[in-house]
N, C-alpha and C positions, 0 to 999 in steps of 0.2 A: 207877711209873716206863713199866716193861716192857708193865704193865697196858693204859695210854694209846694206846701206841705201835701195839699188838692193835690197838684202842677205830677209833685213827685209822685203821689197814689198809682194815681196813672196809668202815668209812665212804668210803673212795675206792672200791673195788669196787659199792660198792650202788650210790654218784653214776655211776658207770664204768656197771653194766649197766642202769638209767637211760637213761641218753643214750641209750646205746646200739639202747634199744625205743626212744625216741622215733625214729631214725633211721630204722630197721623202718617205723615206720608211718608214718611221711613218705612212704616208701619206696612203700611200697604202697600210699595213698591216691592219689600221681604216677599208678601204673599204674592206677587205678579209676575214675581222670580222666582219663589219652589212653587208653582201652577204650572209656569217653562220648563224648568228642571226637572222633573217629575213625571210627563206631557211624554205618551212609550210611541216616539217616530218606528215608524215599520218599512224600511226601505227594503221594494224585491228585488233579489240577486241577479243580472244578465246571463247571462247563462257564460256570457265569455268571460266571463268576472268568478267563475267557478272555481278551488282550489285544484292542486292537479294532483292524482291521488296513481296507483301502481296502473293502474287500465291503459293512460296516457304514452301512446305511444313514440318515442323519444327521435324526432329526425333527425336526420343525418345534416351535420354541419357546411358539408360540400353541398347543400342541396343547390339547384336543380339537377341533379347527375346525369341527365341526359337537354337540352335545348336541341332546336331549331337551325344548322346546320344550309349559311343561306346560301356557300359555292356548291352543295347535292338540293338542284329544283326541284325530287323529288321531297324534301322533309326542310326547307326552304321555310317557312309553315310554320310546323309546330312539331315536334316531338315528343308523344305524352301516352299514357293511358298504360300502362307497361305490365305484361304478364311473362309469369317467370318459370323456369327448370332447372332445378340442383341435377348436376348428373358427375359423379367421383371428385367432390370437390368448385364443381364453377358452376358457375350462374350461368346462363345461357336467357337472356331480354328480349321477349320479344315487342315490340313497340308498335304503335300505329301513330304514321306520319304523317303532316298535309303537306303539301305542295305547294311553286303557282301555279298550277291548275285547279286548283283548289280541290284535289282527290286524296282519297286514303288510301294508303300501300302499308304493309308492317314493315319497318326496320329491325335490325338485326343487331347489340352489343351483348359481353363479356364482361363478367368481372370476377378477383379471384377472391376479395374478401366480401365482394353483398352491395359495395360503394361507390371503387375505382373503376370505372372504366377503364380496360385493359385493350379488349379492341374491337371496335365498327367500323359496321362495312358499308362499302361508303356506293350500296345500290340497294334496293329494295328486296325482297326476300319469300317473299309472296303479294301480289296483285290478281286480286277476283277480277276478270276483264271481262264475267258477264253486267253487259251495261244492256238491258230488254226492257224497254221503255213504248216496244208497240201494245197497245192494247189496253192503255190507263190514258181514258181521258181525263180528268181532277189531277193533281199534284194532290200527295198528300202531304200536312201539316206538322214536318220533320227535320230538324237543325239539330245536330249534333256534332261537337266540337268548329265549327263552320265549311266542315266537309259538304260541302254543298254542291260537286260536282259525283257523289258516289264515290265506292268503293267497299276496302273490307277493313272496320273500324274491331276498334276492344277485342282484343283478340283474350284469350282466353287458352293456354296450354295445359295438358296432362299425359304423364308419363304412366303407359300400364305396359308394361311387357317391353317386345322393343319397339313401341312405338310410339311418337309424337303425338296425341292426338288435339288439335285445336275450333276452339267452336267460336264466331267473330259473326261481329253485324251485319249484314250486306244491304247497304243499300245504290241502288238503282240511278241514284240523285233525284227522282222522279217522282214515280207514284208505288212502288215492293221495296219492302222493307223487312225482310225476314234473319232470321239466323241460320247460321252455314252451319255444317261443319265435313272437316277433312284430315286427314293426316297424315305422317311421315313415316319411314324405316327410321330409326331413334342416328344406323352408323349414317344412313344420310344425314341428318340433322347435325348430327356430332362432325361431320368431313364437308360443310354444307356445300353439299349437293339436294340444288331445292327440287325434288321432283313433290312432290304432294298429291294426293289423289283424289282426284276431281270432288270439287265438292258437292255438297244437298242438302238443299231444306229444309231443315227439320224441325221450323213450328211451319202454322196455314200463312195459305194466302189471306189476304184481306184485314191483316191485324198487326199490328206495333207491341212486339216484345224484344226486349234487349237481356243483357246480366245473365242467361244460363251455362251454369259449369258443370261441368264433366267428377267424376271422382274417381281417386287415383286407385283406387282400385275397388274390384267387384262385391258386391255387397248382396248377400244368400246366392252367389254363384253367377248374376247376375251384373250386367253394365250398369248405371246410373245414371242419370240426369236430373242436378238440381237445376229446376226450371223457376222457381217459385215460394216467400218463404214469406207469405202475405195472402190472403186471412189465412193459410197454412200451410204448411211443406209443404211443395207437392212436390215428386220424382215421379219419375219413370222409367220401366226398369225394361231390360232386354235381355235375350243371351244372346243376343248378334248384333252389335251393330250397324250391320248390315240390313238389320230391318228395315231404317230408316236410307232409304233410295230414293228420296224424296219425292216419292210418292202416299207414301205416310208419314203424318206430321205426329208431332205431340199435342196433344190440348193441355193451354194451361191456363189454370184458374185469376190470373191478378186481377185484381180489384180494385188496386189499392187503400187507402187507410194507414194504422196503424194504433197504434199501442195508446190510446184515449190518458190525456193528462200528465205521460213522459216524453220527452224528447223525441222516441221516433215518433210522434204523430202522425208525420208523412209519410209512408215504405216506397225505394225506390228501388230496390233490386241488390242481388246474389252480389261477391264481389269476383277475391279468388277462386280457384277450383276448393274443397274442403282437406283444410289438413289434421290428419289422423295421429290423435297423441292417446293417449293413456288415460284419460277421463269424456274422451268422447272426442267426433266431431266436427274440428274450431270452421266456423265459419264467420268471415266476416261482411257486414254487408251496408250499404248506404243508404241513408237515411235523411228525413230533413225535420223544424221544429216550427208548425206557426209563431210560435211566440216569438220564433230570431230566422225569418223568411230569408229566399234565396241564400242557403247557407246547404249546401251540399256535404254530410260529416258520414264519417264510419263507426259503425258501431259493433259488438260481436256475441254470435251463440256456441254454442254446446251443443251438437246432437247426440243420443242414441248410437253406439258406434253398431249394435245390432238393429235398430229400429231407427234411424236416422229420419222419421216422418214428427221422434218424440225429441222437442225439444229440452231440453234441463237446464240449459242458466242463458241467463239472456243479458249482458251488461245494462245496470242502470244510468247509465250517459255513456255522454260519447269518444270512442278514444286516439280520434282524433279530429280539428276539427282547419279550418282554412283562418288561420290566425297569421302569415307569415306575409310578403309582399309576390311572391313567387305561385302562388297561392289565390290572388286575389290581381293580380297583372297580365296580365293575357285575353282572347278572345271569353273567355269570360271568367266575370269575376266571385268569391265567394262556393270555390269548386277543392274538395280532396275525391278524382276516383280509382279505387283499386284495382284490378285487374289481375294485382300476382303477389305471391307472398312465401316462398321458405322458412324453410329452419336449419340455420347451419349453425354450429357449437353449440346449439340450445339457447340460444337468439336466434325470436320472429322475428326477420323483415318484411316489412310491408312495402311494394313499390307502389305508386299510386301517382297518377297528372296532377300540373298544380295548374288552374285555370283554364284549363285544354289546352295547357301552350307545354309544360314541359315535364319531365321524368323524376320521379323523387322515392327519397329512401326514407324509409324508419322504422325504429326495433323498440324491442321490449326484449328482456329476462322471459325465457315462456313462459319455465316457472310457477315463477312470481307473479305471470300476468295470468293463468289458469287459477292456480288460488283465489288471487283479489277477485275473478270472474265468478269461480265458484262464490266463493263468500258473499257480495256482495249481488248476484245475478237475481235478476225475475223471472222466473217460472208461469206466469200470466198468461199464454197461447194457448188456443187450444189443441190438445191431439191431432192429428188427422188420422183416420184408421184405412183412408184409403191408397191402395198402391196403381 
C-alpha cells in the first residue's frame, strides 16, 4: 500500500514537470514569434512598381499608330521616331523609316485627331543622298535603330512663319555622323511638293551629337537652337539661320551625366521641339537610370520664357517608361524615344518610337500636367548664363 502511494506521488511529480515544460516551451515560442512580427522588413520599391501620378502620360489604346509596311521596300523593317506639326487642326507626322536596304529615310502620315492615321504616303518624302565615305579610314562606333547603311534619322520639325524647318541626324553609314538642317515652304509641305532646301551640317565634324531642335519662335529677336541640357542648358542664337552655311558649326558641350540620386542620373538629350506655355517652355527629354539600366525613359522640364537657359521646374519621375510589349519587342528593347509633340484641344500629345521599330502616341491634359510638374518638380540644375 505504501509502495503504491509512493508510485502515485512520483507520477504526479512527473506529470507536473511535463506541464511546466510545455508552458515554458509555449512561452518561448511566443517570444520568438513576437520577435519575428516586430522585426521591420524594408523593401526597396523598384522603379517599375511605383504608383502612377498626374505626370504619367496615358498611352493611346491603338498603339502602335504606325508600323513597318512590307509592301513598301523603304519602310519594310521599321517606321519609328516620329516628329509632328499641327497646322489648321491637322497633325502632320514625319517619321524615320528603314527598308530592306538598311537605310534610313523620312516618311509622311497625317491624322485629324492625333491618333488615327488618315493618310500615309507610299513613298519617302525626304532622303539625304549624300554618302561621303572618302577620307574616313576608321568606322565610327555608331549604330542607331539598325540603320547601318546610313541615311536621314530622327527628324525634328518646327514651324516658324511660313517655313517648316527640320533638324535630323545625317549618317553616311561609315565615318561621319552630323546634325543637319533643312527647310521647306509651308505651302509646299501642305501640298506634298517636297522641295526641301539643300541641307547643311550644323554640328562639327569628328564629333557625335544628336537630339538638337529649334525653338518654334524667335527669342529676343533671334532664332534659337537647343543643343544640350547637360551639364547646363545649351542654346545657340542666330539673327538668320543662313549663318549656318555648312562651314560654321554649333559647338555643344554635351558631357553626359545627370542628377545624382535621381531617376535621370544618365541624361541622353532633348526630345521634341520646345512647346510654349504660359508657365514656360515645356521641354521633354530622354534619360536613363543606373539602377534600372538599358531602359530609355522620358522626362519633362519647364524653361523660363524670356531666358530659357534658366530651368524653372524638372520632373521628379519619368513621364513615360518602356513597359508595353511594343516598347520592348523590336530592334532594341526598352526604348521610348520622342521626337515630336503637339497641343491639340488642350491635350498634350507626345509621339515616340517604341523599341526602335514602331511609332506610338501618348497623351495628357496639358493644364493638369503642368500644374503637377510645377508642384513636384525639382530645380537643382545650375543655371547657364552663357549664350
